[in-house]
A tleap script that builds the chain and sets N, CA, C and O, in Angstrom:
source leaprc.protein.ff14SB
mol = sequence {
  NMET GLU PRO LEU TYR GLN GLN THR LEU LYS
  GLN VAL HIE GLU ILE GLN SER LEU MET GLY
  ARG LEU GLU THR ALA ASP LYS GLN SER VAL
  HIE LEU VAL GLU ASN GLU ILE GLN ALA SER
  ILE ASP GLN VAL PHE SER HIE LEU GLU ARG
  LEU GLU ILE LEU SER SER LYS GLU PRO PRO
  ASN LYS ARG GLN TYR ALA LYS LEU ARG VAL
  ASP GLN LEU LYS TYR ASP VAL GLN HIE LEU
  GLN THR ALA LEU ARG ASN PHE GLN GLN ARG
  ARG TYR THR LYS GLU GLN GLN GLU ARG GLN
  ARG GLU GLU LEU LEU SER ARG THR PHE THR
  THR ASN VAL SER GLN ALA PRO GLY GLN GLY
  VAL GLU LEU ARG ALA GLN SER GLY VAL LEU
  LEU GLU GLY CVAL
}
set mol.1.N position { -26.267 -23.654 18.939 }
set mol.1.CA position { -25.332 -24.972 18.214 }
set mol.1.C position { -26.839 -25.346 17.245 }
set mol.1.O position { -26.823 -25.455 16.019 }
set mol.2.N position { -27.720 -25.456 17.859 }
set mol.2.CA position { -28.881 -26.513 17.234 }
set mol.2.C position { -29.257 -25.740 16.026 }
set mol.2.O position { -29.543 -26.358 15.000 }
set mol.3.N position { -29.278 -24.679 16.047 }
set mol.3.CA position { -30.119 -24.057 14.446 }
set mol.3.C position { -29.120 -24.113 13.459 }
set mol.3.O position { -29.719 -23.842 12.418 }
set mol.4.N position { -27.884 -24.319 13.184 }
set mol.4.CA position { -26.592 -24.238 12.760 }
set mol.4.C position { -26.633 -25.810 12.443 }
set mol.4.O position { -26.192 -26.060 11.321 }
set mol.5.N position { -26.948 -26.628 12.979 }
set mol.5.CA position { -26.648 -28.149 12.991 }
set mol.5.C position { -27.815 -28.759 12.055 }
set mol.5.O position { -27.749 -29.668 11.227 }
set mol.6.N position { -28.949 -27.926 12.477 }
set mol.6.CA position { -30.326 -28.500 11.783 }
set mol.6.C position { -30.210 -27.938 10.389 }
set mol.6.O position { -30.388 -28.651 9.401 }
set mol.7.N position { -29.829 -26.302 10.290 }
set mol.7.CA position { -29.517 -25.957 8.779 }
set mol.7.C position { -28.261 -26.600 8.061 }
set mol.7.O position { -27.989 -26.242 6.915 }
set mol.8.N position { -27.428 -27.624 8.774 }
set mol.8.CA position { -26.357 -27.969 7.649 }
set mol.8.C position { -26.881 -28.965 7.329 }
set mol.8.O position { -27.017 -29.372 6.175 }
set mol.9.N position { -27.422 -29.737 8.825 }
set mol.9.CA position { -28.356 -31.042 7.978 }
set mol.9.C position { -28.738 -31.441 6.761 }
set mol.9.O position { -28.447 -32.286 5.914 }
set mol.10.N position { -30.195 -29.721 7.124 }
set mol.10.CA position { -30.584 -29.780 5.686 }
set mol.10.C position { -30.148 -29.344 4.442 }
set mol.10.O position { -30.854 -29.346 3.434 }
set mol.11.N position { -28.707 -28.877 4.511 }
set mol.11.CA position { -28.677 -28.840 3.254 }
set mol.11.C position { -27.558 -30.492 2.928 }
set mol.11.O position { -27.619 -31.313 2.013 }
set mol.12.N position { -26.688 -30.410 4.076 }
set mol.12.CA position { -26.369 -32.080 3.616 }
set mol.12.C position { -26.903 -32.836 2.726 }
set mol.12.O position { -26.264 -33.358 1.813 }
set mol.13.N position { -28.600 -33.011 2.985 }
set mol.13.CA position { -29.865 -33.685 2.266 }
set mol.13.C position { -30.308 -32.896 0.935 }
set mol.13.O position { -30.541 -33.439 -0.145 }
set mol.14.N position { -30.365 -31.818 1.147 }
set mol.14.CA position { -30.177 -31.029 -0.602 }
set mol.14.C position { -29.142 -31.030 -1.825 }
set mol.14.O position { -29.276 -30.698 -3.003 }
set mol.15.N position { -27.842 -31.630 -0.947 }
set mol.15.CA position { -26.534 -31.819 -1.736 }
set mol.15.C position { -27.074 -33.557 -2.082 }
set mol.15.O position { -27.091 -34.044 -3.212 }
set mol.16.N position { -27.496 -34.300 -0.770 }
set mol.16.CA position { -27.308 -35.627 -2.191 }
set mol.16.C position { -28.505 -35.977 -2.645 }
set mol.16.O position { -28.653 -37.116 -3.087 }
set mol.17.N position { -29.874 -34.813 -2.614 }
set mol.17.CA position { -30.516 -35.135 -3.523 }
set mol.17.C position { -29.858 -33.845 -4.894 }
set mol.17.O position { -30.346 -33.904 -6.023 }
set mol.18.N position { -29.612 -33.608 -4.819 }
set mol.18.CA position { -28.782 -32.797 -6.238 }
set mol.18.C position { -27.719 -34.107 -6.657 }
set mol.18.O position { -27.348 -33.886 -7.809 }
set mol.19.N position { -27.306 -34.958 -6.313 }
set mol.19.CA position { -26.161 -35.783 -6.451 }
set mol.19.C position { -26.738 -36.743 -7.164 }
set mol.19.O position { -25.969 -37.360 -7.901 }
set mol.20.N position { -28.437 -37.227 -7.177 }
set mol.20.CA position { -29.381 -37.537 -7.780 }
set mol.20.C position { -29.446 -36.996 -9.171 }
set mol.20.O position { -29.441 -37.643 -10.218 }
set mol.21.N position { -29.488 -36.100 -9.058 }
set mol.21.CA position { -29.974 -35.397 -10.598 }
set mol.21.C position { -28.651 -35.127 -11.386 }
set mol.21.O position { -28.763 -34.510 -12.445 }
set mol.22.N position { -27.465 -35.508 -10.996 }
set mol.22.CA position { -26.035 -35.698 -11.931 }
set mol.22.C position { -26.706 -36.972 -12.857 }
set mol.22.O position { -27.014 -36.943 -14.048 }
set mol.23.N position { -26.753 -37.424 -12.467 }
set mol.23.CA position { -27.396 -38.967 -13.176 }
set mol.23.C position { -27.446 -38.771 -14.459 }
set mol.23.O position { -26.859 -39.192 -15.455 }
set mol.24.N position { -28.751 -37.619 -14.074 }
set mol.24.CA position { -29.865 -37.607 -15.114 }
set mol.24.C position { -29.855 -36.242 -15.971 }
set mol.24.O position { -30.629 -36.192 -16.926 }
set mol.25.N position { -29.011 -35.102 -15.690 }
set mol.25.CA position { -28.635 -34.382 -16.599 }
set mol.25.C position { -28.012 -34.268 -17.467 }
set mol.25.O position { -26.936 -34.857 -17.363 }
set mol.26.N position { -28.271 -33.401 -18.968 }
set mol.26.CA position { -27.427 -33.643 -20.048 }
set mol.26.C position { -26.519 -33.177 -19.574 }
set mol.26.O position { -26.319 -33.006 -18.371 }
set mol.27.N position { -25.639 -32.823 -20.727 }
set mol.27.CA position { -24.269 -32.260 -20.764 }
set mol.27.C position { -23.944 -31.067 -20.395 }
set mol.27.O position { -22.890 -30.725 -19.858 }
set mol.28.N position { -25.265 -30.115 -20.813 }
set mol.28.CA position { -24.854 -28.406 -20.886 }
set mol.28.C position { -24.931 -28.491 -19.315 }
set mol.28.O position { -24.057 -27.856 -18.727 }
set mol.29.N position { -25.811 -29.154 -18.573 }
set mol.29.CA position { -26.210 -28.773 -17.498 }
set mol.29.C position { -25.320 -29.389 -16.058 }
set mol.29.O position { -24.939 -29.049 -14.938 }
set mol.30.N position { -25.323 -30.362 -16.878 }
set mol.30.CA position { -24.174 -31.255 -15.611 }
set mol.30.C position { -22.817 -30.410 -14.865 }
set mol.30.O position { -22.403 -30.901 -13.815 }
set mol.31.N position { -22.210 -29.304 -15.332 }
set mol.31.CA position { -21.358 -28.485 -14.785 }
set mol.31.C position { -22.191 -27.454 -14.090 }
set mol.31.O position { -21.676 -26.750 -13.221 }
set mol.32.N position { -22.986 -27.374 -14.300 }
set mol.32.CA position { -23.684 -26.189 -13.689 }
set mol.32.C position { -24.048 -26.979 -12.182 }
set mol.32.O position { -23.903 -26.442 -11.084 }
set mol.33.N position { -24.563 -28.406 -12.416 }
set mol.33.CA position { -24.748 -28.761 -10.830 }
set mol.33.C position { -24.091 -29.440 -10.208 }
set mol.33.O position { -24.322 -29.721 -9.032 }
set mol.34.N position { -22.943 -29.924 -10.999 }
set mol.34.CA position { -21.758 -29.628 -10.146 }
set mol.34.C position { -21.229 -28.887 -9.179 }
set mol.34.O position { -21.234 -28.979 -7.952 }
set mol.35.N position { -20.761 -28.119 -9.954 }
set mol.35.CA position { -20.585 -26.435 -9.283 }
set mol.35.C position { -21.496 -26.487 -8.594 }
set mol.35.O position { -21.042 -26.568 -7.452 }
set mol.36.N position { -22.820 -26.495 -8.559 }
set mol.36.CA position { -23.898 -26.141 -7.070 }
set mol.36.C position { -23.275 -26.997 -6.200 }
set mol.36.O position { -22.401 -26.498 -5.491 }
set mol.37.N position { -23.549 -28.339 -6.063 }
set mol.37.CA position { -23.218 -29.342 -5.463 }
set mol.37.C position { -21.990 -28.355 -4.415 }
set mol.37.O position { -22.070 -27.869 -3.287 }
set mol.38.N position { -20.564 -28.401 -5.791 }
set mol.38.CA position { -19.524 -28.457 -4.737 }
set mol.38.C position { -19.240 -26.917 -4.344 }
set mol.38.O position { -18.061 -26.755 -4.029 }
set mol.39.N position { -19.818 -26.054 -4.300 }
set mol.39.CA position { -20.703 -25.081 -3.461 }
set mol.39.C position { -21.025 -24.819 -1.989 }
set mol.39.O position { -20.698 -24.191 -0.983 }
set mol.40.N position { -22.318 -26.161 -2.780 }
set mol.40.CA position { -22.669 -26.532 -0.932 }
set mol.40.C position { -21.876 -27.314 -0.208 }
set mol.40.O position { -21.736 -27.241 1.013 }
set mol.41.N position { -21.265 -28.187 -1.051 }
set mol.41.CA position { -19.921 -29.122 0.062 }
set mol.41.C position { -19.430 -28.053 0.679 }
set mol.41.O position { -19.853 -27.767 1.799 }
set mol.42.N position { -18.472 -27.295 0.068 }
set mol.42.CA position { -17.656 -26.064 0.387 }
set mol.42.C position { -18.418 -25.023 1.694 }
set mol.42.O position { -17.856 -24.940 2.786 }
set mol.43.N position { -19.564 -24.372 1.451 }
set mol.43.CA position { -20.607 -24.565 2.274 }
set mol.43.C position { -21.027 -25.332 3.404 }
set mol.43.O position { -21.680 -24.559 4.106 }
set mol.44.N position { -20.980 -26.516 3.960 }
set mol.44.CA position { -21.114 -27.171 4.676 }
set mol.44.C position { -20.194 -27.305 5.814 }
set mol.44.O position { -20.423 -27.186 7.017 }
set mol.45.N position { -18.480 -27.731 4.828 }
set mol.45.CA position { -17.646 -27.453 5.467 }
set mol.45.C position { -17.246 -26.325 6.166 }
set mol.45.O position { -16.100 -26.462 6.594 }
set mol.46.N position { -17.667 -25.450 6.395 }
set mol.46.CA position { -17.360 -24.016 6.406 }
set mol.46.C position { -18.013 -24.242 8.053 }
set mol.46.O position { -17.320 -24.288 9.070 }
set mol.47.N position { -19.682 -24.377 7.986 }
set mol.47.CA position { -20.526 -24.846 9.000 }
set mol.47.C position { -20.195 -25.890 9.839 }
set mol.47.O position { -20.787 -25.957 10.916 }
set mol.48.N position { -19.415 -26.666 9.574 }
set mol.48.CA position { -18.884 -28.106 10.111 }
set mol.48.C position { -17.324 -27.620 11.355 }
set mol.48.O position { -17.220 -27.991 12.524 }
set mol.49.N position { -16.306 -26.704 10.561 }
set mol.49.CA position { -15.564 -26.038 11.618 }
set mol.49.C position { -16.308 -24.816 12.738 }
set mol.49.O position { -15.630 -24.674 13.756 }
set mol.50.N position { -17.638 -23.898 12.683 }
set mol.50.CA position { -17.857 -23.571 13.403 }
set mol.50.C position { -18.717 -24.481 14.387 }
set mol.50.O position { -18.633 -24.075 15.546 }
set mol.51.N position { -19.454 -25.511 14.242 }
set mol.51.CA position { -20.180 -26.346 14.639 }
set mol.51.C position { -18.890 -27.162 15.360 }
set mol.51.O position { -19.509 -27.733 16.258 }
set mol.52.N position { -17.757 -27.494 15.494 }
set mol.52.CA position { -17.052 -28.402 15.664 }
set mol.52.C position { -16.486 -27.173 17.120 }
set mol.52.O position { -16.508 -27.619 18.268 }
set mol.53.N position { -16.152 -26.105 16.939 }
set mol.53.CA position { -15.933 -24.991 17.771 }
set mol.53.C position { -17.028 -25.268 18.706 }
set mol.53.O position { -16.835 -25.831 19.783 }
set mol.54.N position { -18.356 -24.814 18.236 }
set mol.54.CA position { -19.654 -24.395 19.393 }
set mol.54.C position { -19.822 -26.097 20.106 }
set mol.54.O position { -20.630 -26.199 21.029 }
set mol.55.N position { -18.945 -27.569 19.595 }
set mol.55.CA position { -19.707 -28.307 20.301 }
set mol.55.C position { -19.062 -28.279 21.430 }
set mol.55.O position { -19.730 -28.365 22.460 }
set mol.56.N position { -17.567 -28.150 21.517 }
set mol.56.CA position { -16.282 -28.153 22.102 }
set mol.56.C position { -17.236 -27.313 23.415 }
set mol.56.O position { -17.146 -27.723 24.572 }
set mol.57.N position { -17.885 -26.444 23.154 }
set mol.57.CA position { -18.582 -25.473 24.288 }
set mol.57.C position { -19.623 -25.647 24.725 }
set mol.57.O position { -20.279 -24.786 25.311 }
set mol.58.N position { -20.097 -27.234 24.443 }
set mol.58.CA position { -21.419 -27.313 25.167 }
set mol.58.C position { -21.015 -27.789 26.202 }
set mol.58.O position { -19.869 -28.224 26.317 }
set mol.59.N position { -22.101 -27.791 27.377 }
set mol.59.CA position { -21.860 -28.450 28.934 }
set mol.59.C position { -21.272 -29.819 28.677 }
set mol.59.O position { -21.777 -30.526 27.805 }
set mol.60.N position { -19.984 -30.337 29.553 }
set mol.60.CA position { -19.880 -31.579 29.498 }
set mol.60.C position { -20.815 -32.615 29.447 }
set mol.60.O position { -20.450 -33.566 28.755 }
set mol.61.N position { -22.061 -32.728 30.043 }
set mol.61.CA position { -22.845 -33.670 29.882 }
set mol.61.C position { -23.462 -34.229 28.143 }
set mol.61.O position { -23.819 -35.292 27.634 }
set mol.62.N position { -23.298 -32.691 27.676 }
set mol.62.CA position { -23.792 -32.907 26.131 }
set mol.62.C position { -23.073 -32.670 25.019 }
set mol.62.O position { -23.398 -32.528 23.840 }
set mol.63.N position { -21.599 -32.640 25.831 }
set mol.63.CA position { -20.756 -32.742 24.742 }
set mol.63.C position { -20.322 -33.638 23.855 }
set mol.63.O position { -20.400 -33.539 22.630 }
set mol.64.N position { -19.937 -34.375 24.376 }
set mol.64.CA position { -20.079 -36.090 23.695 }
set mol.64.C position { -21.269 -36.281 22.145 }
set mol.64.O position { -21.058 -36.720 21.015 }
set mol.65.N position { -22.272 -35.820 22.685 }
set mol.65.CA position { -23.374 -36.102 21.790 }
set mol.65.C position { -23.271 -34.963 20.474 }
set mol.65.O position { -23.360 -34.982 19.246 }
set mol.66.N position { -23.071 -34.157 21.366 }
set mol.66.CA position { -23.098 -33.115 19.969 }
set mol.66.C position { -21.580 -32.961 19.361 }
set mol.66.O position { -21.559 -32.340 18.299 }
set mol.67.N position { -20.495 -33.348 19.771 }
set mol.67.CA position { -19.344 -34.570 18.972 }
set mol.67.C position { -19.339 -35.405 17.875 }
set mol.67.O position { -18.864 -35.488 16.742 }
set mol.68.N position { -20.173 -36.093 18.782 }
set mol.68.CA position { -20.335 -37.444 17.784 }
set mol.68.C position { -21.357 -37.006 16.504 }
set mol.68.O position { -21.186 -37.530 15.403 }
set mol.69.N position { -22.534 -35.914 16.744 }
set mol.69.CA position { -23.249 -35.469 15.392 }
set mol.69.C position { -22.731 -34.832 14.965 }
set mol.69.O position { -23.098 -34.532 13.829 }
set mol.70.N position { -21.677 -34.243 15.445 }
set mol.70.CA position { -21.011 -33.137 13.996 }
set mol.70.C position { -20.039 -34.038 13.471 }
set mol.70.O position { -19.710 -33.812 12.307 }
set mol.71.N position { -19.310 -35.342 14.246 }
set mol.71.CA position { -18.421 -35.873 13.506 }
set mol.71.C position { -19.088 -36.766 12.474 }
set mol.71.O position { -18.476 -36.986 11.429 }
set mol.72.N position { -20.564 -37.423 12.717 }
set mol.72.CA position { -21.117 -37.710 11.922 }
set mol.72.C position { -21.140 -37.466 10.412 }
set mol.72.O position { -20.874 -38.190 9.452 }
set mol.73.N position { -21.725 -35.659 10.579 }
set mol.73.CA position { -22.065 -34.657 9.363 }
set mol.73.C position { -21.305 -34.552 8.475 }
set mol.73.O position { -21.547 -34.633 7.270 }
set mol.74.N position { -20.020 -34.305 9.153 }
set mol.74.CA position { -18.337 -34.494 8.838 }
set mol.74.C position { -18.160 -35.922 7.762 }
set mol.74.O position { -17.116 -35.952 7.110 }
set mol.75.N position { -18.592 -36.425 7.682 }
set mol.75.CA position { -18.071 -38.309 7.438 }
set mol.75.C position { -19.712 -38.031 6.350 }
set mol.75.O position { -19.456 -38.433 5.215 }
set mol.76.N position { -20.490 -37.745 6.395 }
set mol.76.CA position { -21.424 -37.789 5.497 }
set mol.76.C position { -21.574 -37.119 4.405 }
set mol.76.O position { -22.216 -37.284 3.368 }
set mol.77.N position { -20.729 -36.170 4.898 }
set mol.77.CA position { -19.872 -34.660 3.589 }
set mol.77.C position { -18.955 -35.362 2.778 }
set mol.77.O position { -18.968 -35.427 1.549 }
set mol.78.N position { -18.127 -35.901 3.593 }
set mol.78.CA position { -16.492 -36.145 2.896 }
set mol.78.C position { -16.901 -37.400 1.918 }
set mol.78.O position { -16.195 -37.645 0.940 }
set mol.79.N position { -18.380 -38.400 2.296 }
set mol.79.CA position { -18.567 -39.145 1.413 }
set mol.79.C position { -19.153 -38.126 0.440 }
set mol.79.O position { -18.302 -38.167 -0.449 }
set mol.80.N position { -19.775 -37.518 0.168 }
set mol.80.CA position { -20.713 -36.998 -1.079 }
set mol.80.C position { -18.788 -36.079 -1.479 }
set mol.80.O position { -18.161 -36.531 -2.437 }
set mol.81.N position { -18.531 -35.597 -1.138 }
set mol.81.CA position { -17.385 -34.828 -1.728 }
set mol.81.C position { -16.776 -35.906 -2.863 }
set mol.81.O position { -16.572 -35.676 -4.055 }
set mol.82.N position { -16.515 -37.350 -2.007 }
set mol.82.CA position { -15.729 -38.611 -2.801 }
set mol.82.C position { -16.583 -38.720 -3.902 }
set mol.82.O position { -16.132 -38.693 -5.047 }
set mol.83.N position { -18.051 -38.871 -3.607 }
set mol.83.CA position { -18.994 -39.289 -4.268 }
set mol.83.C position { -18.621 -38.132 -6.180 }
set mol.83.O position { -18.229 -38.277 -7.337 }
set mol.84.N position { -18.971 -37.427 -5.510 }
set mol.84.CA position { -19.155 -36.099 -6.629 }
set mol.84.C position { -17.659 -36.208 -7.559 }
set mol.84.O position { -17.568 -36.209 -8.787 }
set mol.85.N position { -16.331 -36.312 -6.354 }
set mol.85.CA position { -15.110 -36.756 -7.702 }
set mol.85.C position { -15.577 -37.890 -8.196 }
set mol.85.O position { -15.941 -37.519 -9.312 }
set mol.86.N position { -15.746 -38.688 -8.147 }
set mol.86.CA position { -15.826 -39.921 -8.562 }
set mol.86.C position { -16.734 -40.143 -9.786 }
set mol.86.O position { -16.510 -41.056 -10.580 }
set mol.87.N position { -17.752 -39.297 -9.919 }
set mol.87.CA position { -18.693 -38.785 -10.803 }
set mol.87.C position { -17.481 -38.046 -11.853 }
set mol.87.O position { -17.153 -38.354 -12.998 }
set mol.88.N position { -17.163 -37.349 -11.275 }
set mol.88.CA position { -16.529 -36.331 -11.837 }
set mol.88.C position { -15.390 -37.059 -13.134 }
set mol.88.O position { -15.310 -36.770 -14.328 }
set mol.89.N position { -14.588 -38.110 -12.296 }
set mol.89.CA position { -13.697 -38.834 -13.051 }
set mol.89.C position { -14.150 -39.308 -13.942 }
set mol.89.O position { -13.574 -39.157 -15.020 }
set mol.90.N position { -15.616 -40.235 -13.860 }
set mol.90.CA position { -16.519 -40.638 -14.647 }
set mol.90.C position { -16.757 -40.315 -16.057 }
set mol.90.O position { -16.650 -40.904 -17.132 }
set mol.91.N position { -17.130 -39.125 -15.636 }
set mol.91.CA position { -17.727 -38.064 -16.660 }
set mol.91.C position { -16.158 -38.074 -17.638 }
set mol.91.O position { -15.953 -38.747 -18.648 }
set mol.92.N position { -15.346 -37.260 -17.066 }
set mol.92.CA position { -14.168 -36.740 -17.380 }
set mol.92.C position { -13.982 -38.031 -18.830 }
set mol.92.O position { -14.153 -37.880 -20.040 }
set mol.93.N position { -13.609 -39.138 -18.096 }
set mol.93.CA position { -12.906 -40.842 -19.346 }
set mol.93.C position { -13.885 -40.847 -19.995 }
set mol.93.O position { -13.623 -41.282 -21.116 }
set mol.94.N position { -15.339 -40.475 -19.834 }
set mol.94.CA position { -16.243 -40.906 -20.429 }
set mol.94.C position { -15.786 -40.205 -21.841 }
set mol.94.O position { -15.488 -40.667 -22.943 }
set mol.95.N position { -15.872 -38.810 -21.274 }
set mol.95.CA position { -15.702 -37.512 -22.194 }
set mol.95.C position { -14.411 -37.918 -23.635 }
set mol.95.O position { -14.508 -37.668 -24.836 }
set mol.96.N position { -13.527 -38.462 -23.029 }
set mol.96.CA position { -12.114 -38.382 -23.181 }
set mol.96.C position { -12.102 -39.891 -24.627 }
set mol.96.O position { -11.672 -39.893 -25.780 }
set mol.97.N position { -12.805 -40.984 -23.769 }
set mol.97.CA position { -13.098 -42.197 -24.463 }
set mol.97.C position { -13.830 -42.168 -26.285 }
set mol.97.O position { -13.477 -42.724 -27.326 }
set mol.98.N position { -15.208 -41.027 -25.858 }
set mol.98.CA position { -15.664 -39.863 -27.071 }
set mol.98.C position { -15.024 -39.783 -28.073 }
set mol.98.O position { -15.038 -40.284 -29.198 }
set mol.99.N position { -13.897 -38.400 -26.989 }
set mol.99.CA position { -13.640 -37.974 -28.713 }
set mol.99.C position { -12.593 -38.473 -29.308 }
set mol.99.O position { -12.378 -38.130 -30.471 }
set mol.100.N position { -11.403 -39.713 -28.422 }
set mol.100.CA position { -10.866 -39.943 -28.867 }
set mol.100.C position { -11.319 -41.172 -30.182 }
set mol.100.O position { -10.591 -41.428 -31.141 }
set mol.101.N position { -12.665 -41.797 -29.922 }
set mol.101.CA position { -13.924 -42.863 -30.986 }
set mol.101.C position { -14.073 -41.676 -31.479 }
set mol.101.O position { -13.804 -42.165 -32.576 }
set mol.102.N position { -14.276 -40.376 -31.765 }
set mol.102.CA position { -14.493 -39.881 -32.590 }
set mol.102.C position { -13.219 -39.851 -33.873 }
set mol.102.O position { -13.202 -40.093 -35.080 }
set mol.103.N position { -12.268 -39.433 -32.897 }
set mol.103.CA position { -10.809 -39.332 -33.845 }
set mol.103.C position { -10.427 -40.397 -34.470 }
set mol.103.O position { -9.576 -40.328 -35.356 }
set mol.104.N position { -11.025 -41.595 -34.088 }
set mol.104.CA position { -10.139 -42.346 -34.698 }
set mol.104.C position { -11.595 -42.791 -35.693 }
set mol.104.O position { -11.077 -43.664 -36.389 }
set mol.105.N position { -12.924 -42.723 -36.116 }
set mol.105.CA position { -13.636 -42.443 -37.090 }
set mol.105.C position { -13.908 -41.489 -37.991 }
set mol.105.O position { -14.802 -41.574 -38.834 }
set mol.106.N position { -12.992 -40.354 -37.815 }
set mol.106.CA position { -12.781 -39.165 -38.351 }
set mol.106.C position { -11.378 -39.494 -39.550 }
set mol.106.O position { -10.963 -38.968 -40.583 }
set mol.107.N position { -11.130 -40.277 -38.975 }
set mol.107.CA position { -9.464 -40.568 -39.708 }
set mol.107.C position { -9.086 -41.367 -40.887 }
set mol.107.O position { -9.187 -42.594 -40.869 }
set mol.108.N position { -8.606 -40.640 -42.027 }
set mol.108.CA position { -9.144 -41.624 -42.827 }
set mol.108.C position { -7.895 -42.437 -43.111 }
set mol.108.O position { -6.874 -41.753 -43.182 }
set mol.109.N position { -7.742 -43.780 -43.294 }
set mol.109.CA position { -6.576 -44.121 -43.738 }
set mol.109.C position { -6.351 -45.116 -44.966 }
set mol.109.O position { -7.145 -45.994 -45.306 }
set mol.110.N position { -5.176 -44.835 -45.545 }
set mol.110.CA position { -4.288 -45.028 -46.964 }
set mol.110.C position { -3.564 -46.306 -46.903 }
set mol.110.O position { -3.378 -46.888 -45.834 }
set mol.111.N position { -3.189 -46.711 -47.935 }
set mol.111.CA position { -2.655 -47.875 -48.219 }
set mol.111.C position { -1.231 -47.832 -48.209 }
set mol.111.O position { -0.749 -46.709 -48.356 }
set mol.112.N position { -0.280 -48.982 -48.043 }
set mol.112.CA position { 0.898 -48.466 -47.938 }
set mol.112.C position { 1.420 -48.285 -49.595 }
set mol.112.O position { 1.480 -49.248 -50.360 }
set mol.113.N position { 1.798 -46.817 -50.008 }
set mol.113.CA position { 2.426 -46.768 -51.954 }
set mol.113.C position { 3.621 -47.141 -51.456 }
set mol.113.O position { 4.092 -46.968 -52.581 }
set mol.114.N position { 4.765 -47.568 -50.688 }
set mol.114.CA position { 6.089 -47.417 -50.897 }
set mol.114.C position { 6.372 -49.361 -51.210 }
set mol.114.O position { 7.497 -49.847 -51.327 }
set mol.115.N position { 5.356 -49.993 -51.272 }
set mol.115.CA position { 5.980 -51.307 -51.098 }
set mol.115.C position { 5.122 -51.437 -53.022 }
set mol.115.O position { 4.178 -51.006 -53.683 }
set mol.116.N position { 6.494 -52.479 -53.115 }
set mol.116.CA position { 6.474 -52.395 -55.044 }
set mol.116.C position { 5.493 -54.510 -54.623 }
set mol.116.O position { 5.339 -55.453 -53.847 }
set mol.117.N position { 5.222 -53.924 -55.865 }
set mol.117.CA position { 4.488 -55.151 -56.239 }
set mol.117.C position { 5.044 -56.634 -56.090 }
set mol.117.O position { 6.224 -56.853 -56.364 }
set mol.118.N position { 4.227 -57.624 -55.670 }
set mol.118.CA position { 5.229 -58.709 -55.443 }
set mol.118.C position { 6.211 -58.821 -54.239 }
set mol.118.O position { 6.606 -59.983 -54.142 }
set mol.119.N position { 6.636 -58.156 -53.470 }
set mol.119.CA position { 7.395 -57.798 -52.335 }
set mol.119.C position { 6.817 -58.374 -51.232 }
set mol.119.O position { 7.595 -59.082 -50.592 }
set mol.120.N position { 5.398 -58.275 -50.693 }
set mol.120.CA position { 4.507 -58.999 -49.777 }
set mol.120.C position { 4.751 -60.441 -49.872 }
set mol.120.O position { 4.859 -61.164 -48.881 }
set mol.121.N position { 4.846 -60.892 -51.235 }
set mol.121.CA position { 4.760 -62.479 -51.389 }
set mol.121.C position { 6.352 -63.310 -50.498 }
set mol.121.O position { 6.435 -64.219 -49.672 }
set mol.122.N position { 7.488 -62.364 -51.248 }
set mol.122.CA position { 8.419 -62.620 -50.839 }
set mol.122.C position { 8.824 -61.904 -49.016 }
set mol.122.O position { 10.047 -61.765 -49.066 }
set mol.123.N position { 8.670 -61.753 -48.546 }
set mol.123.CA position { 7.803 -61.087 -46.996 }
set mol.123.C position { 7.334 -62.517 -46.913 }
set mol.123.O position { 8.029 -63.533 -46.931 }
set mol.124.N position { 6.287 -62.428 -46.839 }
set mol.124.CA position { 5.251 -63.749 -46.584 }
set mol.124.C position { 6.463 -64.779 -46.526 }
set mol.124.O position { 7.033 -65.019 -45.461 }
set mol.125.N position { 6.757 -65.265 -47.507 }
set mol.125.CA position { 7.854 -66.438 -47.259 }
set mol.125.C position { 9.192 -66.607 -46.999 }
set mol.125.O position { 9.807 -67.673 -47.036 }
set mol.126.N position { 9.760 -65.166 -46.649 }
set mol.126.CA position { 11.216 -64.898 -46.010 }
set mol.126.C position { 10.430 -65.681 -43.946 }
set mol.126.O position { 11.006 -66.528 -43.264 }
set mol.127.N position { 9.145 -64.997 -43.602 }
set mol.127.CA position { 8.908 -65.408 -42.385 }
set mol.127.C position { 7.971 -66.791 -42.228 }
set mol.127.O position { 7.429 -67.029 -41.149 }
set mol.128.N position { 7.845 -67.536 -43.190 }
set mol.128.CA position { 7.770 -68.833 -43.318 }
set mol.128.C position { 5.775 -69.378 -43.351 }
set mol.128.O position { 5.123 -70.365 -43.011 }
set mol.129.N position { 5.536 -68.208 -43.890 }
set mol.129.CA position { 4.255 -68.431 -44.172 }
set mol.129.C position { 4.061 -68.041 -45.603 }
set mol.129.O position { 4.160 -66.839 -45.850 }
set mol.130.N position { 3.837 -68.748 -46.444 }
set mol.130.CA position { 3.141 -68.758 -47.841 }
set mol.130.C position { 2.012 -68.987 -48.154 }
set mol.130.O position { 1.604 -70.059 -47.707 }
set mol.131.N position { 1.243 -68.376 -48.800 }
set mol.131.CA position { -0.363 -68.044 -49.026 }
set mol.131.C position { -0.494 -68.385 -50.313 }
set mol.131.O position { -0.133 -67.241 -50.586 }
set mol.132.N position { -0.596 -68.669 -50.930 }
set mol.132.CA position { -1.409 -69.793 -51.867 }
set mol.132.C position { -2.437 -68.791 -52.612 }
set mol.132.O position { -3.590 -68.702 -52.192 }
set mol.133.N position { -2.004 -68.048 -53.712 }
set mol.133.CA position { -2.945 -67.542 -54.287 }
set mol.133.C position { -2.919 -66.052 -54.099 }
set mol.133.O position { -3.901 -65.402 -54.460 }
set mol.134.N position { -1.830 -65.428 -53.539 }
set mol.134.CA position { -2.021 -64.094 -52.728 }
set mol.134.C position { -1.466 -63.430 -54.168 }
set mol.134.O position { -1.340 -62.211 -54.278 }
savepdb mol mol.pdb
quit
């Protein structure tokens, strides 16, 4: 159990360092880093399943401590998974806002051509607002 635990712990630390790279990655490589992190998280979860089985086979005097260590790793990995999802959601929202902004900037606006001359003054007068010199 101990070698697998140490290997899994090392992987968790590697995932944590990869998470730091997400913030500084450019648009092209951010997807690669995300995929690498997700693959590592998936592998760690499979290791954790094996570690849970192995911890239940530990001698009674070591079993509780072994399970506690595995539970702590599981908590850490779940936290990393949530952090990755939050990052992806923020990135998706930001990209969507950028697309909408570009769409607005590229849109051409035109005047209302169906409005007859002088009609605007009548509408303003009907609504109780009459502007002088318009």
